[in-house]
Every structure is written in C-alpha cells, then in structure tokens.
C-alpha positions in Angstrom: 0.0 0.0 0.0 1.3 3.5 -0.8 0.4 6.3 1.5 0.6 9.9 0.4 0.7 11.5 3.8 0.9 10.7 7.5 -2.9 11.0 7.9 -3.3 8.4 5.1 -0.9 6.1 6.9 -2.8 6.5 10.2 -6.2 6.0 8.4 -4.8 2.7 7.0 -7.3 2.8 4.1 -10.3 3.1 6.4 -9.2 0.4 8.8 -7.0 2.6 11.1 -9.3 2.4 14.1 -9.1 -1.4 13.9 -5.4 -1.6 13.2 -4.3 0.9 15.8 -6.8 -0.3 18.3 -5.4 -3.8 17.9 -1.9 -2.5 18.5 -3.1 -0.7 21.6 -4.8 -3.7 23.1 -1.8 -5.9 22.4 0.6 -3.4 23.9 -1.7 -3.1 27.0 -1.9 -6.9 27.4 1.9 -7.2 27.2 2.4 -4.4 29.7 -0.1 -6.1 32.1 1.6 -9.4 31.7 5.0 -8.0 32.6 3.6 -6.3 35.6 1.8 -9.5 36.8 5.0 -11.6 36.2 7.0 -9.2 38.3 4.4 -9.3 41.0 4.3 -13.1 41.1 8.1 -13.2 41.2 8.2 -10.8 44.1 5.6 -12.8 46.0 7.4 -16.1 45.3 10.7 -14.6 46.6 9.0 -13.4 49.8 7.4 -16.7 50.4 10.7 -18.5 49.9 12.5 -16.2 52.3 9.8 -16.8 54.9 10.0 -20.5 54.4 13.8 -20.5 54.6 13.7 -18.3 57.8 11.1 -20.7 59.3 13.2 -23.7 58.6 16.3 -22.1 60.1 14.3 -21.1 63.2 12.9 -24.6 63.6 16.4 -26.2 63.4 17.8 -24.0 66.2 
C-alpha cells in the first residue's frame, strides 16, 4: 500500500481504528503481563524467604 501522507498512513485505508486499536490492546496486554509476572516473582521470593527463615528457626 502506498500512503501519500501521515494521515493516510494513520487511516490505513479506512481500517485505522481497527489496526491501531489492535496494536493498543496488544501493547496493554503485554504491559499487564510484565507487571503481573514481576508481582508473582516478588511474591514467590517473599514466600521462599519466609520458608527458609522458618526452617532455620525450627532447626535452632
């Protein structure tokens, strides 16, 4: 496809809302996934630290 201007490119031949909306939803989903993975990692590390600490205290 050949675009004559930036507005033609953004309009994507009349499908711009669908195209750019799809990009936006995908970017948002990826961002949410990264945030959730970091949160799960942080929670897992905390749980492991508590478990290690509890094991050390029970051995004493």
